[in-house]
N, C-alpha and C positions, 0 to 999 in steps of 0.2 A: 466447806472446808477450804482453807487457804494454806498452801504449802510454802514453807520457807526453803528455798533451794540453795545448795552450795554452788560455788562458781570458781573458776581458775583465776583467782585474784592475784594482784601484785601488791607487795608491801614494801614501803621505802626502806632502804638499808640504813642501819643505825648511824653510819658515818655521814649520811646525807640528810638525815631527818631535820636538823636545824636549818639547813640551807634551803630545803625544798618546801617544807610544810608551812602553812599559814593558818591564821584564824579564818572564820567565815568571811566571804567576800564583803558583806555589808558591815563588818566590824571595823572597817577602815574608811576614811574619807577618800574621795577621788584623788586628792592631792597626796595622801599617804600611799595609796596604791601605786600611783605614778612613780613616786620616789623609790619605793621598794623595788618595783619592776625594773626601773632603770639601773639601780645599783646592783641588782642580783638577777641575772638572766635565768637562773634555775628556780626562782621563786614560783610557786604554783599560781600566784596572782597573774602571771603572764598567760596562763592557760585559761583562766576564768575572766579575762578582760571583757568589759562590756562597753556599750556606747558612751556612757558618761566618763570613761577613762580616756577618751579620744578628744583631740581639739574639736571645737564646735563645727568647723568646716568639713570634718571627716566623719561625723557621726552617722550619716546616712549611707555610708559605704559598708554595708553589712558583709559583703563578700570579702573585702580586704580585712575587716575585723576578724572574721572566722578563720581566714587563712593565717593570720598572725597567731591566733590561739592554737591552731594545728601545728604551726612551726614550733611554738613553745613546747607542745607536748612531744613532738619528735625530738626536740633537743634533750629532753629528759630521758627518752628511750636511748638515744645515742650515747649519752653519758653513763648509761647502765646504773641508774640510781635505784632501781627496784629489784627485789627478789621476786621471781615469778614462780607461782605454784601451778605446776602442770596437772596435779591431781586436784579435783574440785574440793573446796573447803568451805566450812563456815568459820567465821572469825569471832573470837571473843574480844571485846574492845572495852577496856576500863579507862575511865576518865576520873582524875582526882584533882580537885581544886580546893585549897585550904583544908577544911575538915569534911568536905563533901566527897563521896565516892559513889559512882554509878558504873555498872557493868552491863554492857549490851551484847547482843548476838547479831552479827552481820551476815546477810546473805541476800538472796534475790526474792522479791515478792512479785506476783503478777500485776501488770498494769490493769487497772479496773476503772469502771465508770464512777462518776461522782456519787451515784446513789448506791454504790456497793455496800452490802450489809456487813462485811467483814473488815473492811479498811475504811474507817470513818474519818471524815474531815470535820473541822470545826471553824474554819476561817475562809473568807473570800480571797480570791487571787485576781491579779491584773492580767488580762488576756494577752496584751502586747508583749509583756515580759516573758510569759510562758512560750509564746511563739518563737522569740529569739533563742530561748534556751533549748527548744526542740531542734532548731537548726544547728545550734552549737553541738548538741549531743551527736547528731548524725555526721556533721562535717569533721569534728575532732575524733569521733569514733570511740569515745571513752567517757567515763564518769569517775568522779572521786568523792564528792560530798554526798553521803547517803541521805535519803529521807529518814528522819527520826520518828519513831512511833513508840507509844507506850502500850502496856497491856496490864490487866489485873493480875497481880502476882499470885503465885501459889508456892507452898513450901517445897513440894517435890521438884518443881522446875528450878527453883533457886538453889536447892541442894545439889542438883546435877551441875549447874553452872559453877558453883563453888568448887565442886570436885574437879572439874575440867581445868579450873584456874590454878590448880596445884601443880600442873605440868610446867616445864620450862617455857618461858615466854619467847616469842619470836622477836619482839621489839619492846624496849623500854626507852622512852624518850620524854624529857621534860622541856617544854618550850612555852614561853610567855606565861609562866605560872601554872601551866597545866601538865600534870604527869599522865602519860599515856602508856598503857601496856596492851600488847596484842598477843593472842594465842591463836594458832591454827588448829582446827578440829576437822579430822578427815574420817573416811571410811564408815564403819559401823557406828562410831561415836557421833559422827555428824548426822547420820540417819536417825539415831535415837533422839538426839537433841531437836532435830527438826520435827519429829513426831510429837514432841511435847507441846508444840505450838499449834497443832492442827485444829484444835477446837477453840482457839483464842480469837477474840475480837481485838483488832488493832486500832489505836487512835493516833492520828497524825499530830505530832507536836511541833515539828519543824520541817518544812519542805513542801508546802502546798503548791508552790510554783513549779517545783521539780516534778511533782506528780502530774500536774497539768501539762507540763512540757513532755513528759513521757507519753501521755495519751495523744498529744498533738503529733509527736514524732511517729507513733504507731499508725495513726489515722492518715497522716500526710504522705508517709514514705513507704508504707507497707512493710511486711517483715516475714518473708517466706522462710528465712532461716531460723528465726526465733528470738534473737537477742532483744529486740525492741518490745517483745511481749512481757519483759520483766524489768524491774527497776531495783537498783541497789538500795538496801534499807538496813537500818540498825534498830533493834528492838530493846527498849529499856523497861524494867518493871516500874509500875506506878509508884511503888514505895520508895524509889530512889530518885524521883524527878524533883529538881529544884526549879520552881517557877518564880520568875521575877516580873515586875511590871514594866510596861512601856509608858513613859510619860509623854505629855503633849506640849508642844510649843506652838502658839497661835498668834498670827498677825491679825490686826484688825483691818479689814479691807475698806472700811469707811473712814479710817484715820481719826477716830474719836479719841478724846482725851482719856487718860487713865481714870480720872474721876468719873467720867460719864460711864465707862465700862463697869466700874465698881458699882455705880448706882443701878445699872441694869441687872447685875448679878444679885445685888441685895434684894431686888424685887422678887427674885425667885427663892432665895434662901438667905437667912442672916449670916453675916461673916463674923468670925472670931479672929482677932489679931493674934499672931504667934511671934515668938521671939526670933526664931530662925528656922532653917529648913528642917532640922531634926525635930523640933517641936511641932512643925507642920506636917510631919509624917502622918498620913490619914489612917484611921481605923476602917474596917469594912463599913461601907455605906457613907463614907466621907470622901472629900477631895481636898488636897492642898493646892493653894493658888499663890503664885508669885507674880506680883505686878508692881512696877515702879520701885523696885528695891525692897519691897515689903512682903511678908508672908501672912497668909490667912488660911483658915480652914472653914469648910461649910458642909452641912449635910447635903447629900445628893438628893435631888427631887425623886419622888416615888416613881416607880416604873410606869411607863405609858402603855404597856401591854402585859399579857399574861403568859407569854411564852417563856421558856427557861432562859433564853438568851436575854430577854428584856429585863430580867432581874439582876443581871450582872452590873457591877459598878461602871465598867467601860460603856455599857449601853445606857445607863442612867445619866452618865456625864454627857454622852453624845445627844440623847434626846432631850435632856432637861436643861443643859447649859450651852453646849457648843452650837446646836442648831438654832435655838431661839435667840441667843445673844450675838452669835457670829455668822449666822446663816450658812453653816457648814452642813450641807445635805448629804454629801458623799465624802466621808473622811478618808477614803482610799485614794481619791484623785484631786481633791481640792488643794490648790497650791498654797493656801494660807496656813495649813497645818503640817507640822513636822513631828517626828517621833524620836525620842531619846531613850534608849534602853537603860535600865537601872545600872548595869555595870559601868556605863560611861560616867555616871555620877550626877548627883543633884547640883553640885557646884558648876559642872559644865552647862547644865540647863540654865542656871542663874546667869552665867557669863554670856550665853547665847541670847538670852532675853534682854540683858542689859545692852548688848551691842546692837540689837536690831529693834528694840522697842516692842518686843513681843510679850505675851502673857504665858506663864508656865502653869501647867496642871500636873500634879503628881498623884498617883493612884496607889491603892493597896493592891497587891498582886491577886490575879485570878487564881483560884486553887485548881489542882489537878482534878479534883472531884467535880468542880463546876465545869471544867472543860469537857470531861467525859459525859456529863449530863447533857450538855448542849449537843455533842456529837450523837449521843444515843437518841435524842429527840429529832435528829435530822436537820438541825438548825445551824446557822453560821454566825460567828461572832463578828463584830466590827474589826477592821484591819488593826494589826498591832495590839491585840488584846493580851498577849502573854509573851514573855521572853524566857527561853529555857537556857540555863547555864549549868555546866559547860556545854558547848556545842562541839560536835566532831570537827576535827581540823581537816582542812583540804590538803591533799597530797600524800596523806598517810597511806591510803589504799587507792588503787586504780583498778577499775573494771574495764578491760579492753574488749570491745565488742567483737573484734576479729578473732579472739581466742575462743569464741563460742560458735558452735557449728553453724555453717551456712551463711555467715554474715557476708553481704553482697558487696561491700566496699572496703576491702581489707586495707590496713595501713601498713606501710613498709617502714621498718625501723633500721 
């Protein structure tokens, strides 16, 4: 049994929402983050600053980086940009983008081990990044971006969520094309809502590094008072999840000609010339390839294994083309591969490939059913196997650890 707990959260005031809230950290380039942070001292990007946002000569000074993040968080507290809930709450959080709507329930979930049978992971993470995020959580003493999870929907639970959404919302804010609505749920209604999740299995859709960071923080710093034993999370029903692909941009480490690379791919699977990117959009079991200004499609090689994860298009691309042709053995750390999420656009992938002489690979999205099947099997996908849209925005909610009983390093505002 996994219990979703209410907490005394903070919600940004409507008059501050546009100035404070941002998209996910990795939705911006380092240059964009630097510009936004410099122009707007209240942007939440100042709080989530990381090494790559610093000049090269300062990137190893982690203490100075974390002090800067803490100072930015203190600046928001001092400006009184948040409404504080002294009574513990669950929050309903609706995201609308174009014609897509999803409504989640936000609260606290227990920090668990990787092999937990109730909170299932599906993707690998990078330990170095998780370690820095753990130190950030403890030094800043707050979190804003929740881990996103999905669950198998049922009519009774969705009916209860719909009923609660009939109340007057606490916040309605539209920013960067995303309409967000927030409701606070307290008392008996919060307890009832929480109870409806107790038998559910949760599947992580976004936030594997944040989960790993929470475990790292708990293990490294201890938690006699309790806050580090839980992590901020938002639960969305599987029927409302919009899954998009991550595309690949690959440099050739050997400096071979485009003609030679095409020859190597043709040895694996015949290529079909396509008119443009739209015509090259792959069906399941295919991949689109952009090379030297031209588009092709090809059938992905058959799976090299029998595991659930081996059958995915991202796995077949990795084992059947990227490793044998480009010698990419670890797609999570190899510097010759980069990832472009679908919302950034295929035209951006084309431009990046043209500018750098790289080869682009576009994929059909992994389905939510495939993701759940991999997690149920206890397996892990290659990095950047799926992109979920829309993502919760940073700065809408804040969980202050010092507002939860016994936190040993309170922050003064």
